[in-house]
N, C-alpha and C positions, 0 to 999 in steps of 0.2 A: 501493498498498501501507501510505504514510504515511497522509493523506490521510482515507480505512478506518480506520484503530486512534486518531488524534486525533477519531472519529463514533464510533467503539463505547465506547473505554475512559470513558468520559464518562456514554453513554445505560447504559451495567453496574452504571457508579459509581447514579449514577441508583436506576437499579432497584432494584438492593442497599439506596439507604437507603428507597424507600418499604416494601420489603416490612417494614426492619428498621422500623422507626414503626408500621406497620398490626401488628410482632409484637407491640412494647413497650403498644401500645392497647388492646392483645383481655381481652375482660372474663374470661378463662377462663386460667387462668394456671398455671403447671406447679409442683407444692407445691412443690418446693427453695426457686422463687419466692415462693411468698407466702409461708412461713414466712419464712423471712431481711424478710422485707416486714415480718413481724408482729415479729420481733423485735425491729425497728426504732424499729417508734409506740411499741412496749411502753415501750421507751431513753430516747424523748424525750420521751414520757406524765410516767416518770416520777421528772424530770432536775430536773420545777417545780413537783414534788409537797413540797415543804419552804418553799416558796414563798405558799405557800394558808393561807389567812389558816382556824383551825383547820376541822372541818364540830362545827355540833351540828341534832340530830334536827329539827327546825325553824326550819331555815334552807330547807327544803322551799318554803319561802313569803317565800323569800327571793331568790330563782333570779329575772335578768330577762332579761329579750334585749337585756343588753347586752355586749356581748362589746369582749375585744382580741385583735386578730387581725392575720392577717398570710393570702394563700393566694397558689397559681400549678398552671399550667395549663401543665400539660406533657402526657408517656409516663402518670403516674400524677398527674393535677388533687389538691391536696394545701391543707389546710383544718387551718391551726393554732392557737389559740391559749388562754382564760383565758371559761369564762361569770361572771362579774359580778354582783351585789349591786345595785340600782342609785346606792347609795352608796359602789362603787365595788371593794368585797371582789370581790380573784381565789378565788374560792367550788369552780370548777371548772378542770382541767386539759385538752384534749381536741389529737386528734389526728384525721383524716380521711381518708381516703382512697380516690379515686373511678377506677373505670378503665371503660371501651366507650362506647356510645353511646346505644343504646339496646333494646340489655340492661345494662344501667349494674351494678353489683359496687361495691358501699359497706363496709370498711371506719371502725368510731370505736370509739377507746376513750375513755373519760371517764375523770380519776379526782378524785379531791374526798382531805383529806387521811383520810377513815376509810373509806372506797373507790373498786372499778374496776368500773367494765362494760365493758365488750365487745361492739359491735355489728356483725354483717358479715349487709349486704343480695344478695341470689340472687332474681334476675327476683321472687316478688311475695311472698318472706318473709325478715319479719327476723329475725336469731335475737338473743337476748340469752344473754348471761355475770351471773351480780353476782361479782363476785371469783371467780373465776373455776367457778363454779357456775352451770350453763345451767341457769337456771330457765323456760325458753318462745322458745313468737319472736310478733310480727304478722301476723297472713296478710290480703292485702288493702286495708292501710291501716284492719283493721275494724275483725277477729276478733285476741282473746287466746286462743294455746292453753298450754297450762299443761305440765311437759318431761313428761306423762304421754302428751299427747297428747288434754289433755279441751280443747274450748272454754271458760272460763269467766270474759269477757263480753266490753268491747266496747269502741273509741276511733272513735266517730261524725267525726272531722277530714276525709275525704272524702265525707262520705255527704248535709252539707248545707253548705251556703253566705255561714251563718256564720261571726264571726267567729272565735268561742270553738267546743269541742268538752266532752264529759264524759268522764274515767275510770266508767268502770260494770266492778266484779266482782262474779260470787256474785248478780245484781242488785240489789248494792246501789252509789246515782251515791256512788261518792267524790271525785274532784274535778271540779273545773269549768277549763278550761287554754284559753288565751289560742293566738292557729293564731300562729305566729310569721313573720318573712319575711326577705328575700332584703337581707344589713346590709352590706354592699357601701357604699349610701353614707352613713353610720358610721364607714365607716373612715378612722384618723386616725397612726395605728403601723402602715409598712409593712413595719418588718423586725421585727416585735413581739417587742415584752417587758414584763416585767411593768410596771407605770404608776402614779406616787402617784396614794392616794386620793381626794384631792378632783374632783369633777368637775373642776371650775374652772381647775386643776391637769392633771388630763389629759385634758382634751376647749375647750382657751379655742373653739375656734370654731362647736360648736353651736351653734344658735339659735334656739326656741324651738318654732316648729314641728319642730325635728331630738327637742328634749327630749321634746316632744306626745308622741311614736313609742315613746319608752324609759317599759315598761311592765316590771310584775312575772308569769307565766308563772302564778299558780294558784293557789287557791284551792280548802284540802281543808274537808271536811261538816264531816267530826269526825274522830278522832283513827285512828294507822290500827293496825293486824298489819305484826308478819314481815314477810310473805308479800306484803302490799298496802305494804308500805313501798317494797320494794323495785321490787313492777311504776311505781309510782307515781314514782319518782326516776326509772327506767331512762328511763320516755316519756314526763316533759317535757321529761331532755335529751335525748333521740335529737328531738322536736320545737324545741329549739331549735336546735339543731348540724343536723340537716340539711336544715333547712327555712330556715336564717338563709344559707344563697348558695348558686341557681341556674347548678350551674358548669355549664349548655347553652343560657343566655342567649345 
């Protein structure tokens, strides 16, 4: 009898642990879990806001793939940090949470001193809220659909093999965007905090080859109106954060 108990109890415990891990890792979670997670997400990112460089509209073209970050892989995969200019200014603070393996859900909050953008990906759609206002979504990584459900443009990132793509709204080509890639090779700060602005202080071990991979992310073709500005800023920030780390590799 004791032998049976010594076998059954560990097996039962292992089964319950595996079940717990599977449930916590599922892409779909109960609404109370998601609401609590979102509130924590907002609080953590907002706590960094006071240390960001004061945002100016012209900083759109200063956004780069230079990140100061850490990440963890657990039930929920987490990616936290700042988007910097090439001279090390902290322009955007962000936090990204991913769940699931084949049916990925991703939630991102990105803030500057001036705005907040919340992204929520489910299957083939990425919903975008700018300052708590829903502005639309990206469908199939291509179509830009506004809040009324009308397609207003395209972002042909995955429809070409080049290392750049264009943002087009209402048949007007607004911006030229560099594709981002996994930034883990640039990790220099596993505990993540804001760092000195000097590139030399910030990354003393970056060699010339690594420096050559750092780049500004966008070139605007002309001045943007208010709605165009929201879309372009949102799409560039999504590009930097979402493609800045690949948890599934």
